[in-house]
C-alpha positions as CSV (number, residue, x, y, z in Angstrom):
1,M,104.7,43.9,19.6
2,N,103.8,47.6,20.1
3,I,104.8,49.3,16.9
4,M,103.7,52.7,18.2
5,L,105.8,52.4,21.4
6,T,108.9,51.4,19.4
7,F,108.4,54.3,17.0
8,W,107.7,56.7,19.9
9,K,110.8,55.8,21.8
10,Q,113.1,56.5,18.9
11,L,111.8,60.1,18.6
12,R,113.6,63.0,20.3
13,T,111.6,65.4,22.4
14,A,111.3,68.0,19.5
15,E,110.3,65.3,17.1
16,R,107.5,64.2,19.5
17,A,106.3,67.7,19.7
18,Q,106.3,68.1,16.0
19,L,104.4,64.8,15.5
20,A,101.8,65.9,18.0
21,Q,101.4,69.2,16.3
22,Q,101.1,67.6,12.8
23,C,98.5,65.1,14.2
24,E,96.5,67.9,15.9
25,T,96.9,66.5,19.4
26,Q,99.1,66.8,22.4
27,V,102.4,65.0,23.2
28,V,101.0,63.5,26.4
29,Y,98.1,62.0,24.5
30,L,100.4,60.4,21.9
31,S,102.5,59.1,24.8
32,Q,99.4,57.5,26.4
33,I,98.6,55.9,23.1
34,A,102.1,54.6,22.7
35,Y,102.1,53.1,26.2
36,G,98.7,51.5,25.8
37,H,96.8,53.7,28.3
38,R,94.5,55.2,25.6
39,R,93.4,54.3,22.1
40,A,93.6,56.5,19.1
41,S,90.4,57.5,17.4
42,G,90.0,56.5,13.8
43,P,90.8,59.9,12.4
44,L,93.8,60.2,14.7
45,A,95.1,56.8,13.7
46,M,95.0,57.9,10.1
47,R,96.9,61.1,10.9
48,I,99.5,59.2,12.9
49,E,99.9,56.8,9.9
50,R,100.3,59.7,7.5
51,Q,102.7,61.7,9.7
52,S,104.9,58.7,10.6
53,S,105.2,57.9,6.8
54,G,103.6,54.6,7.4
55,A,106.0,53.5,10.2
56,V,102.9,53.1,12.4
57,T,99.8,52.1,10.4
58,R,96.1,52.7,11.3
59,H,95.8,48.9,11.5
60,D,98.6,48.8,14.2
61,L,96.6,51.4,16.2
62,R,93.0,50.3,15.5
63,P,92.7,46.8,14.0
64,D,89.0,46.9,15.0
65,L,88.4,49.8,12.7
66,Y,91.0,49.0,10.0
67,P,91.2,45.1,9.8
68,E,93.8,45.1,7.0
69,A,97.0,47.1,7.0
70,A,96.4,50.0,4.7
71,T,98.9,52.1,2.8
72,V,99.5,55.7,3.4
């Protein structure tokens, strides 16, 4: 199950833009992560976790870097 994609699809366009701004990245890059075309860096995975209020965890995005689900 792709938690990031599920989360991404429920966001409106303005919410996606806000998330990208808060995560210090671009909407297109977050979309590529959500659809599995790119991987988030470790720091970006942590920012996504923080800005999504834990809906998407760093473990969801990078289990190779964060083997256990961490709390926000």
